[in-house]
C-alpha positions, -999 to +999 in steps of 0.1 A: +001+001+000+014+034-009+013+059+020+009+095+008+032+124+016+023+138+052-001+110+061+005+099+100+011+061+107-014+049+134+004+031+161-006-006+165-027-015+194-006-028+224-017-062+231-006-061+265-026-029+273-058-043+257-057-075+277-051-053+310-082-034+300-104-063+294-092-080+327-102-046+345-134-049+329-141-085+339-131-076+375-156-049+378-183-070+364-175-096+390-177-071+418-208-057+406-222-090+402-211-100+439-230-070+452-263-079+430-262-116+439-256-107+476-286-084+476-306-112+459-296-137+486-307-113+513-341-106+495-347-143+490-338-151+527-364-126+539-392-140+516-385-177+526-386-167+562-418-151+558-434-179+539-418-204+564-437-188+591-470-186+573-468-223+567-461-228+603-490-208+616-513-233+595-508-261+621-491-244+651-485-212+668-453-190+667-430-191+696-402-172+710-378-190+691-395-177+661-393-142+674-356-146+681-351-156+644-371-123+635-344-104+656-316-122+640-327-118+605-333-080+611-297-078+623-285-092+590-307-067+570-293-040+593-256-052+592-259-052+553-272-017+550-260+016+543-271+051+538-255+052+501-282+053+473-261+029+452-233+003+463-225-009+429-188-002+421-185+020+392-145+015+388-120-007+404-110+019+428-143+019+445-144-001+479-168-029+479-175-041+513-183-079+516-214-076+539-225-037+531-247-043+501-282-030+509-288+006+497-308+034+513-334+033+487-346+009+458-362-023+457-331-040+474-328-012+501-324-022+540-356+001+545-377-018+521-367-054+536-372-040+571-407-028+559-413-063+542-405-082+576-427-059+596-456-055+573-461-094+574-452-096+611-472-065+627-495-050+599-534-054+606-545-067+570-580-058+576-604-085+566-577-104+545-552-118+568-540-115+605-505-101+611-483-130+621-478-116+656-515-130+663-503-165+661-474-156+686-475-174+719-451-162+748-451-177+781-448-152+812-416-154+830-429-168+860-450-141+871-424-114+865-439-099+831-421-101+799-391-122+797-359-101+789-351-117+758-385-109+745-382-074+757-349-072+739-363-086+705-391-059+710-366-030+716-349-044+685-380-039+663-388-007+681-354+008+671-356-006+637-390+009+627-379+043+641-346+041+622-363+034+588-386+067+597-358+091+604-330+077+583-314+100+556-292+092+527-256+102+521-265+134+509-284+141+542-319+138+524-345+123+543-370+097+526-408+106+524-429+084+552-460+072+535-492+065+550-489+030+550-455+032+567-471+055+595-500+030+599-471+000+603-454+019+628-487+025+647-494-014+646-460-026+656-462-003+687-498-016+694-493-052+690-460-053+712-484-043+740-457-028+759-467-004+787-449+031+785-429+019+815-416-009+796-412+008+763-392+032+780-373+011+804-335+007+809-335-026+789-350-007+757-326+021+764-298-002+765-307-019+731-313+015+715-277+027+725-262-005+714-279-002+679-272+033+677-236+027+682-234-003+658-255+008+630-264+044+636-236+062+613-238+037+586-275+040+580-275+077+582-299+073+617-294+100+644-298+085+678-315+119+690-342+116+661-348+078+671-353+085+706-376+116+697-395+093+674-396+062+698-411+088+724-437+099+700-449+064+692-449+053+728-472+081+735-496+075+707-495+038+714-506+047+750-536+071+741-550+042+719-548+017+747-564+040+769 
């Protein structure tokens, strides 16, 4: 081929550089797939848990063991949560946390999964199906009232619903609270049947303090706002009971 005078010769592509680029793209896709697959496994775990409880209630009541399982699953969801709106890495320099895979918004958000758990467990589905908590049988603690492990479970639920309502994303923007979410919070506080002195007890306070330390900053949750929300919901539930 005759090259015209003044025509610049294009350099041949570097095979090593091309291989590095292709490998970088494969690594990024693997990281993105890891986040998405881990999200899916948690979502599937929540759905399987709720389905199993529904099947169980067809032949027997739920027990404190099932309540403890609910608490354990909530801890998994909260532990995987983040105030970031998107956790999928955009480049190889973006850090990927092995367990922090649930964003603050969207179908795979920690807030949505918490709402999903609570919706089946506490929401009164007027005329269609009873909330799972109505199938829960708890034995009193030798006349001493609510067993401490049960109260700790309720405290975990109370902190989580308050956190869901007051959380902000990484930009400091809050999330709109829908009417159904407000009704869900009211049902949760009503169905736990805690007296104000129980809901504001030292046991609940200690659980709140521990969860604020462990999850608050990462989820965009202020301890002061959680406490304010909690007291308001306790007062509203007390008025309903009276």
